[in-house]
Backbone as JSON Lines, residues from 0, in Angstrom:
{"i":0,"aa":"M","n":[20.0,14.27,-0.33],"ca":[20.35,14.7,0.99],"c":[19.43,13.99,1.98]}
{"i":1,"aa":"S","n":[19.98,13.44,3.03],"ca":[19.19,12.7,4.0],"c":[18.49,13.64,4.97]}
{"i":2,"aa":"K","n":[17.51,13.11,5.67],"ca":[16.77,13.9,6.64],"c":[17.67,14.36,7.78]}
{"i":3,"aa":"E","n":[18.59,13.5,8.17],"ca":[19.5,13.86,9.25],"c":[20.38,15.04,8.86]}
{"i":4,"aa":"T","n":[20.83,15.06,7.6],"ca":[21.65,16.17,7.11],"c":[20.85,17.45,7.07]}
{"i":5,"aa":"L","n":[19.58,17.37,6.65],"ca":[18.72,18.55,6.63],"c":[18.53,19.12,8.04]}
{"i":6,"aa":"I","n":[18.34,18.26,9.0],"ca":[18.17,18.72,10.38],"c":[19.45,19.36,10.88]}
{"i":7,"aa":"F","n":[20.59,18.79,10.55],"ca":[21.88,19.36,10.96],"c":[22.07,20.75,10.34]}
{"i":8,"aa":"L","n":[21.78,20.89,9.05],"ca":[21.94,22.18,8.37],"c":[20.95,23.22,8.9]}
{"i":9,"aa":"C","n":[19.74,22.79,9.21],"ca":[18.76,23.72,9.78],"c":[19.2,24.18,11.17]}
{"i":10,"aa":"G","n":[19.81,23.31,11.92],"ca":[20.33,23.7,13.23],"c":[21.44,24.75,13.1]}
{"i":11,"aa":"I","n":[22.3,24.56,12.13],"ca":[23.35,25.56,11.88],"c":[22.72,26.87,11.44]}
{"i":12,"aa":"L","n":[21.75,26.81,10.53],"ca":[21.07,28.02,10.05],"c":[20.36,28.73,11.2]}
{"i":13,"aa":"L","n":[19.72,27.98,12.06],"ca":[19.02,28.56,13.2],"c":[20.0,29.26,14.14]}
{"i":14,"aa":"T","n":[21.21,28.75,14.22],"ca":[22.22,29.34,15.08],"c":[22.78,30.64,14.51]}
{"i":15,"aa":"I","n":[22.91,30.72,13.19],"ca":[23.54,31.91,12.61],"c":[22.55,32.97,12.12]}
{"i":16,"aa":"I","n":[21.26,32.67,12.09],"ca":[20.27,33.66,11.63],"c":[20.35,34.98,12.4]}
{"i":17,"aa":"P","n":[20.49,34.98,13.72],"ca":[20.53,36.28,14.42],"c":[21.73,37.15,14.04]}
{"i":18,"aa":"F","n":[22.76,36.6,13.48],"ca":[23.97,37.35,13.17],"c":[24.1,37.73,11.69]}
{"i":19,"aa":"L","n":[23.08,37.46,10.89],"ca":[23.18,37.71,9.45],"c":[22.79,39.12,9.04]}
{"i":20,"aa":"G","n":[22.28,39.93,9.93],"ca":[21.9,41.3,9.6],"c":[20.56,41.39,8.88]}
{"i":21,"aa":"I","n":[19.72,40.41,9.08],"ca":[18.39,40.4,8.47],"c":[17.49,41.32,9.3]}
{"i":22,"aa":"P","n":[16.58,42.07,8.66],"ca":[15.64,42.9,9.44],"c":[14.87,42.06,10.47]}
{"i":23,"aa":"E","n":[14.49,42.72,11.56],"ca":[13.9,42.02,12.71],"c":[12.66,41.21,12.34]}
{"i":24,"aa":"D","n":[11.75,41.78,11.55],"ca":[10.53,41.04,11.19],"c":[10.85,39.81,10.36]}
{"i":25,"aa":"W","n":[11.72,39.94,9.4],"ca":[12.09,38.8,8.55],"c":[12.82,37.74,9.37]}
{"i":26,"aa":"R","n":[13.63,38.2,10.31],"ca":[14.38,37.26,11.15],"c":[13.43,36.4,11.97]}
{"i":27,"aa":"Q","n":[12.4,37.01,12.52],"ca":[11.44,36.24,13.32],"c":[10.71,35.22,12.46]}
{"i":28,"aa":"Y","n":[10.32,35.61,11.24],"ca":[9.67,34.66,10.35],"c":[10.61,33.54,9.92]}
{"i":29,"aa":"A","n":[11.89,33.89,9.71],"ca":[12.87,32.87,9.33],"c":[13.08,31.87,10.46]}
{"i":30,"aa":"I","n":[13.2,32.36,11.67],"ca":[13.38,31.47,12.83],"c":[12.14,30.61,13.03]}
{"i":31,"aa":"L","n":[10.96,31.2,12.88],"ca":[9.72,30.44,13.0],"c":[9.63,29.36,11.92]}
{"i":32,"aa":"G","n":[9.98,29.71,10.69],"ca":[9.93,28.74,9.59],"c":[10.89,27.59,9.8]}
{"i":33,"aa":"V","n":[12.12,27.9,10.2],"ca":[13.1,26.85,10.44],"c":[12.68,25.98,11.61]}
{"i":34,"aa":"G","n":[12.11,26.59,12.65],"ca":[11.65,25.83,13.81],"c":[10.52,24.87,13.45]}
{"i":35,"aa":"I","n":[9.56,25.34,12.66],"ca":[8.46,24.47,12.23],"c":[8.99,23.34,11.35]}
{"i":36,"aa":"F","n":[9.94,23.66,10.47],"ca":[10.54,22.64,9.62],"c":[11.24,21.58,10.47]}
{"i":37,"aa":"L","n":[11.96,22.01,11.51],"ca":[12.65,21.05,12.38],"c":[11.65,20.17,13.13]}
{"i":38,"aa":"I","n":[10.54,20.74,13.56],"ca":[9.52,19.94,14.25],"c":[8.96,18.87,13.32]}
{"i":39,"aa":"I","n":[8.64,19.27,12.08],"ca":[8.08,18.31,11.12],"c":[9.09,17.22,10.79]}
{"i":40,"aa":"M","n":[10.33,17.59,10.55],"ca":[11.35,16.6,10.22],"c":[11.65,15.69,11.41]}
{"i":41,"aa":"G","n":[11.66,16.24,12.61],"ca":[11.87,15.41,13.8],"c":[10.76,14.39,13.98]}
{"i":42,"aa":"Y","n":[9.52,14.82,13.75],"ca":[8.4,13.89,13.82],"c":[8.51,12.81,12.76]}
{"i":43,"aa":"A","n":[8.87,13.21,11.54],"ca":[9.0,12.23,10.45],"c":[10.08,11.21,10.76]}
{"i":44,"aa":"L","n":[11.2,11.65,11.33],"ca":[12.27,10.71,11.68],"c":[11.84,9.75,12.78]}
{"i":45,"aa":"R","n":[11.19,10.27,13.82],"ca":[10.74,9.4,14.91],"c":[9.72,8.39,14.42]}
{"i":46,"aa":"R","n":[8.81,8.82,13.53],"ca":[7.8,7.92,12.99],"c":[8.44,6.85,12.12]}
{"i":47,"aa":"A","n":[9.45,7.23,11.32],"ca":[10.13,6.26,10.48],"c":[10.86,5.22,11.32]}
{"i":48,"aa":"V","n":[11.49,5.64,12.39],"ca":[12.19,4.71,13.28],"c":[11.19,3.77,13.95]}
{"i":49,"aa":"Y","n":[10.06,4.32,14.4],"ca":[9.03,3.49,15.05],"c":[8.48,2.46,14.07]}
{"i":50,"aa":"L","n":[8.14,2.88,12.86],"ca":[7.59,1.95,11.88],"c":[8.62,0.9,11.48]}
{"i":51,"aa":"H","n":[9.88,1.29,11.44],"ca":[10.93,0.32,11.1],"c":[11.07,-0.71,12.22]}
{"i":52,"aa":"R","n":[10.9,-0.26,13.48],"ca":[11.05,-1.15,14.62],"c":[9.95,-2.2,14.69]}
{"i":53,"aa":"I","n":[8.72,-1.84,14.3],"ca":[7.61,-2.78,14.4],"c":[7.39,-3.56,13.11]}
{"i":54,"aa":"D","n":[8.2,-3.32,12.09],"ca":[8.03,-4.0,10.81],"c":[8.62,-5.41,10.89]}
{"i":55,"aa":"Y","n":[7.86,-6.4,10.43],"ca":[8.33,-7.79,10.44],"c":[9.16,-8.13,9.22]}
{"i":56,"aa":"G","n":[9.18,-7.28,8.21],"ca":[9.97,-7.54,7.02],"c":[9.19,-8.2,5.9]}
{"i":57,"aa":"N","n":[7.97,-8.62,6.17],"ca":[7.17,-9.26,5.13],"c":[5.93,-8.44,4.81]}
{"i":58,"aa":"G","n":[5.96,-7.17,5.11],"ca":[4.83,-6.29,4.83],"c":[3.87,-6.15,5.99]}
{"i":59,"aa":"E","n":[4.07,-6.91,7.05],"ca":[3.2,-6.82,8.21],"c":[3.88,-6.0,9.29]}
{"i":60,"aa":"R","n":[3.05,-5.35,10.08],"ca":[3.57,-4.6,11.21],"c":[2.88,-5.1,12.47]}
{"i":61,"aa":"G","n":[3.59,-5.09,13.55],"ca":[3.02,-5.55,14.81],"c":[3.85,-5.04,15.96]}
{"i":62,"aa":"S","n":[3.37,-5.29,17.14],"ca":[4.12,-4.91,18.34],"c":[3.88,-5.98,19.4]}
{"i":63,"aa":"D","n":[4.49,-5.82,20.52],"ca":[4.36,-6.78,21.6],"c":[3.18,-6.47,22.52]}
{"i":64,"aa":"A","n":[2.28,-5.61,22.09],"ca":[1.17,-5.22,22.94],"c":[0.16,-6.36,23.11]}
{"i":65,"aa":"F","n":[0.06,-7.26,22.14],"ca":[-0.91,-8.35,22.21],"c":[-0.18,-9.66,21.98]}
{"i":66,"aa":"I","n":[-0.29,-10.55,22.95],"ca":[0.32,-11.87,22.83],"c":[-0.78,-12.89,23.07]}
{"i":67,"aa":"E","n":[-1.03,-13.74,22.09],"ca":[-2.07,-14.74,22.21],"c":[-1.53,-15.93,23.0]}
{"i":68,"aa":"T","n":[-2.32,-16.39,23.95],"ca":[-1.92,-17.53,24.75],"c":[-2.73,-18.75,24.33]}
{"i":69,"aa":"T","n":[-2.18,-19.92,24.61],"ca":[-2.87,-21.16,24.25],"c":[-3.62,-21.76,25.42]}
{"i":70,"aa":"S","n":[-3.3,-21.34,26.62],"ca":[-4.0,-21.88,27.78],"c":[-5.18,-20.98,28.14]}
{"i":71,"aa":"T","n":[-6.16,-21.55,28.84],"ca":[-7.33,-20.81,29.26],"c":[-6.97,-19.98,30.48]}
{"i":72,"aa":"L","n":[-7.22,-18.7,30.38],"ca":[-6.9,-17.82,31.49],"c":[-8.05,-17.71,32.48]}
{"i":73,"aa":"F","n":[-9.26,-17.81,31.99],"ca":[-10.44,-17.68,32.86],"c":[-11.34,-18.89,32.63]}
{"i":74,"aa":"E","n":[-12.07,-19.25,33.66],"ca":[-13.0,-20.37,33.52],"c":[-14.24,-19.93,32.76]}
{"i":75,"aa":"Q","n":[-14.81,-20.83,32.01],"ca":[-16.02,-20.54,31.26],"c":[-17.22,-20.86,32.14]}
{"i":76,"aa":"N","n":[-17.83,-19.88,32.77],"ca":[-19.02,-20.05,33.6],"c":[-20.21,-19.46,32.88]}
{"i":77,"aa":"E","n":[-21.28,-20.22,32.85],"ca":[-22.51,-19.73,32.24],"c":[-23.39,-19.14,33.32]}
{"i":78,"aa":"V","n":[-24.04,-18.04,33.0],"ca":[-24.98,-17.41,33.93],"c":[-26.34,-18.05,33.73]}
{"i":79,"aa":"K","n":[-26.96,-18.52,34.81],"ca":[-28.26,-19.18,34.72],"c":[-29.34,-18.32,35.3]}
């Protein structure tokens, strides 16, 4: 079962929990548990997408935050 399917099923479960006739205390714990599970799975999915986006395919990861230039940007002045 994929992560997306688990999130979809948890969303359905979260929607129908109030109507299942579960005692109030158990219902609150069930909603809390499903909510925490959804947060963790959502984070895992976002992290997987981010890591996939910055992956070069050869085992290296990078981003466009650093671009090396070949020209000199600043003059080399020595302090005397």
